Backbone as a ProteinNet text record, in pm:
[ID]
protein_1_A
[PRIMARY]
XXXXXXXXXXXXXXXXXXXXXXXXXXXXXXXXXXXXXXXXXXXXXXXXXXXXXXXXXXXXXXXXXXXXXXXXXXXXXXXXXXXXXXXXXXXXXXXXXXX
[TERTIARY]
4921.9	4902.8	4800.1	4750.6	4626.1	4601.2	4493.4	4482.3	4520.3	4495.1	4521.3	4670.9	4744.8	4888.2	4941.2	5027.6	5125.3	5223.5	5272.5	5414.7	5526.6	5629.8	5769	5871.2	5970.6	6114.6	6120.3	6223.9	6254.8	6203.7	6293.3	6277.2	6133.6	6058.7	5907.9	5836.1	5842.8	5786.4	5785.6	5929.8	5962	5879.7	5857.5	5833.8	5700.6	5630.6	5451.2	5414.6	5482.4	5429.2	5435.6	5545.6	5604.4	5487.4	5453.1	5371.4	5199.8	5217.6	5068.2	4977.7	4844.5	4744.9	4668.9	4607.2	4495	4364.5	4312.7	4224.5	4082.3	4077.3	3946.8	3930.2	3995.3	3968.6	4097.2	4166.3	4282.5	4394.7	4420.9	4474.9	4629.1	4718.4	4854.2	4876.9	4978.5	5028.8	5156.9	5177.5	5232.3	5324.1	5484.2	5516.4	5587.7	5537.9	5582	5695.8	5803.9	5899.2	5929.9	5928.1	5916.1	6028.7	6133.2	6261.2	6236.4	6262.9	6342	6240.6	6100.3	5996.3	5954.3	5927.1	5815	5680.7	5587.7	5428.4	5398.3	5294.2	5256.5	5118.5	5067.9	4909.2	4857.2	4696.7	4698.4	4731.5	4738.3	4763.8	4659.9	4516.5	4394.3	4351.8	4304.3	4250.6	4171.4	4171.9	4055.7	3882	3852.2	3744.1	3765.7	3842.2	3792.4	3803.2	3869.7	3887.9	3912.1	3840.7	3840.1	3965.8	4068.5	4198.3	4201.6	4129.9	4134.5	4220.8	4317.2	4431.5	4476.8	4545.5	4614.1	4603.3	4596.1	4604.9	4720.7	4762.2	4853.7	4803.7	4885.7	4877.6	4821.2	4880	4822.5	4683.4	4639	4527.2	4426.5	4418.1	4326.5	4302.9	4429.2	4489	4347.5	4364.7	4260.2	4069.7	4080.5	3974.8	3888.9	4027.4	3979.3	3922.4	4017.6	4002.7	3844.5	3807.1	3694.2	3557.8	3606.5	3455	3434.2	3558.1	3508.9	3462	3481.4	3444.9	3250.1	3221	3127.7	3021.1	3114.6	3024	2965.7	3097.3	3032.2	2951	2913	2822.3	2698	2674.9	2606.3	2527.8	2598.3	2548.1	2518	2535	2480.1	2369.4	2374.3	2237.8	2150.6	2142.9	2052.2	2071.7	2048.8	2055.3	2001.9	1908.5	1829.2	1935.7	2030.4	2088.8	2162.7	2181.5	2295.6	2368.2	2493.1	2581	2524.9	2459	2386.1	2244.6	2192.6	2041.4	2027.7	2068.2	2035.5	1883.4	1928.1	1753.2	1710.1	1580.1	1536	1548.2	1611.9	1623.7	1490.5	1372.9	1251.5	1259.1	1299.9	1257.2	1372.5	1481.6	1577.8	1570.2	1503.1	1472.4	1291.7	1221.2	1100.7	1183.5	1280.2	1371.1	1433.4	1492.7	1523.7	1419.6	1361.7	1249.8	1122.5	1124.7	997.5	830.9	888.6	754.5	715.6
-5524.8	-5385.6	-5314.4	-5233.2	-5143.4	-5090.5	-5072.5	-5051.9	-4894.1	-4828	-4665.9	-4639.5	-4705.8	-4679.7	-4701.5	-4651	-4656.6	-4687.3	-4812.4	-4840.4	-4800.3	-4722	-4685.5	-4642.1	-4636.8	-4621.4	-4466.8	-4433.5	-4350	-4207.2	-4217.5	-4134.3	-4064	-4166.4	-4203.4	-4168.3	-4204	-4117.2	-3992.9	-3931.1	-3833.9	-3705.6	-3747	-3663.3	-3695.4	-3787.8	-3814.6	-3730.9	-3685.2	-3605.9	-3434.3	-3431	-3315.7	-3253.2	-3344.5	-3281	-3363.2	-3405	-3463.7	-3467.2	-3480.2	-3466.7	-3587	-3593.3	-3668.4	-3664.8	-3763.5	-3718.9	-3709.7	-3747.2	-3761.9	-3612.2	-3586.3	-3434.6	-3330.9	-3350	-3288.4	-3238.8	-3321.2	-3309.5	-3332.8	-3283.8	-3319.2	-3483.4	-3470.7	-3693.3	-3683	-3814.3	-3819.8	-3914.2	-3948.5	-4057.7	-4146.4	-4279.3	-4353.8	-4450.7	-4445.5	-4539.2	-4671.3	-4807.6	-4910.8	-4977.4	-4983	-5020.4	-5154.1	-5170.3	-5094.2	-4991.8	-5027.9	-4987.6	-4806.4	-4758.6	-4641.3	-4650.8	-4607.1	-4588.5	-4392.2	-4404.9	-4258.9	-4250.3	-4187.8	-4185.7	-4062.5	-4040	-3913.7	-3885.2	-3744.2	-3739.3	-3724.6	-3691.7	-3690.2	-3853.8	-3872	-3966.1	-4044.3	-4196.1	-4275.2	-4225.8	-4161.8	-4137.7	-3995.5	-3918	-3790.4	-3815.1	-3943.9	-3914.4	-4057	-4089.1	-4248	-4301	-4176.3	-4219.8	-4323	-4243.4	-4286.6	-4286.6	-4199.2	-4195.7	-4074.7	-4063.9	-3919	-3851.3	-3719.9	-3665.6	-3521.3	-3459	-3369.2	-3251.2	-3191.9	-3027.7	-2907.6	-2928.1	-2847.8	-2885.5	-3004.7	-3010.5	-2988.2	-3024.8	-2952.8	-2815.4	-2756.3	-2598.7	-2539.9	-2628.6	-2552.3	-2589.1	-2717.4	-2740.1	-2633.3	-2624.9	-2557.5	-2394.7	-2368.5	-2227.1	-2213.1	-2340	-2320.4	-2342.3	-2375.2	-2437.6	-2268.8	-2205.1	-2056.8	-1983	-2009.7	-1924.5	-1991.3	-2130.4	-2162.7	-2101.3	-2100.9	-2057.2	-1915.3	-1838.3	-1688.3	-1657.3	-1734.5	-1725.6	-1793.8	-1901.7	-1908.2	-1803.4	-1751.9	-1637.9	-1522.8	-1516.4	-1410.8	-1435	-1575.5	-1608.7	-1667.9	-1669.1	-1700.3	-1575.1	-1446.8	-1379.3	-1386.3	-1455.6	-1492.4	-1549.1	-1584	-1712.6	-1617.7	-1621.8	-1541.6	-1698.1	-1618.8	-1741.9	-1754.5	-1667	-1688.8	-1729.2	-1732.1	-1805.8	-1882.7	-2006.6	-2092.4	-2092.5	-2123.6	-2113.1	-2261.8	-2303.5	-2443.2	-2459	-2618.9	-2659.4	-2623.9	-2679.9	-2653.4	-2521.2	-2426.3	-2256.3	-2241.1	-2315.3	-2301.8	-2369.8	-2491.1	-2540.7	-2491.5	-2397.3	-2365.8	-2196.7	-2170.8	-2059.1	-2064.8	-2203	-2220.6	-2297.5	-2361.7	-2401.7	-2311.3	-2226.3	-2156.7	-2128.6	-2270.5	-2331.7	-2345
1986.6	2015.7	1968	2046.6	2018.7	1883.8	1794.1	1694.6	1699.1	1803.5	1802.5	1817.7	1794.5	1778.5	1685	1636.9	1496.2	1568.6	1541.8	1570	1465.3	1519.3	1401.5	1468.7	1380.4	1434.6	1498.6	1548.4	1607.6	1534.6	1397.5	1321.3	1242.1	1254.7	1188	1272.4	1398	1476	1543.8	1536.2	1537.6	1443.3	1291.8	1215.4	1188.1	1270.5	1305.5	1401.1	1504.4	1606	1572.5	1503.1	1445.2	1303.6	1274.2	1092.8	1103.1	1195.7	1188.6	1332.3	1357.5	1422	1443.2	1570	1578.3	1470.1	1377.3	1266.9	1344.8	1467.8	1546.8	1616	1663.4	1776.1	1742.7	1593.3	1578.1	1670.7	1800.2	1884.1	1882.3	1921.9	1942.5	1948.6	1894.7	1879.5	1978.6	2086.2	2137.1	2107.5	2130.4	2130.2	2256.9	2273.3	2374.3	2307.9	2399	2342.8	2436.3	2380.1	2396.5	2378	2416.8	2347.8	2291.8	2157.4	2017.1	1973.2	1998.8	1937.4	1993.7	1884.9	1899.7	1889.4	1973.4	1940.3	1908.9	1840.6	1838.8	1838	1929.5	1973	2000.7	1999	2047.9	2168.3	2211	2331.9	2461.6	2379.8	2495.7	2558.8	2640.7	2699	2613	2608.5	2565.4	2579.2	2679	2716.6	2601.2	2597.9	2541.3	2354.7	2327.4	2168.4	2154	2040.6	1977.9	1910.1	1877.9	1836.1	1722.3	1594.6	1466.7	1361.2	1406.8	1254.2	1301.3	1187.2	1160.7	1076.9	1066.2	963	924.3	845.1	862.4	908.9	984.1	1094.6	954	873.1	721.5	732.2	698.2	668.2	788.8	919.1	998	1011.1	990.7	1005.2	918.1	779.2	695.5	725.8	771.1	802.2	919.4	1022.8	1120.2	1085.2	965.9	944.5	798.2	761.3	668.6	775	874.3	1020.5	1056	1053.5	1115.7	995.7	914.4	765.4	765.1	787.3	762.5	900.3	1017.5	1130.8	1123.5	1080.1	1033.5	968.3	832.4	743.3	799	851.7	945.6	1015.2	1103.4	1165	1107.9	1027.7	912.5	844.9	805.7	750.1	832.1	946.9	1072.1	1186.6	1158.6	1265.8	1411.9	1412.4	1548.6	1625.6	1553.5	1614.2	1750	1852.7	1975.2	2049.3	2119.6	2164.9	2336.9	2370.7	2508	2486	2375.2	2382.4	2254.2	2254.9	2137.9	2123.4	1972.8	1896.8	1907.4	1900.3	1932.8	1739.3	1756	1654.8	1531	1551.8	1513	1400.4	1542	1418.9	1323.5	1355.5	1247.2	1103.7	1141.9	1011.2	932.5	1053.7	941.2	914.9	975.5	917.3	775.2	739.5	661.4	523.7	550.4	506.1	436.5	508.4	501.8	540.7	646.8	661.3	808.4
[MASK]
+++++++++++++++++++++++++++++++++++++++++++++++++++++++++++++++++++++++++++++++++++++++++++++++++++

């Protein structure tokens, strides 16, 4: 069995797919049935995700909201950053440190 799969019975697998997401990319989980077992894994391909485990959907939703808040705060604190013209990392460091 590959490490990025979780073996479960049918009801456990259904619960995982409905209530959890991938811990790496926060993408949806899928169930693969190989009678008599079910396996749960990230729906993304191996190239797109390292598939390191699962977290609850509520945790991922909360973190996603926090990340949006952090991005808004960063934009307020660094007004020279624009979506269409990324700033030079050196400029950001100079602005933050005053150097």
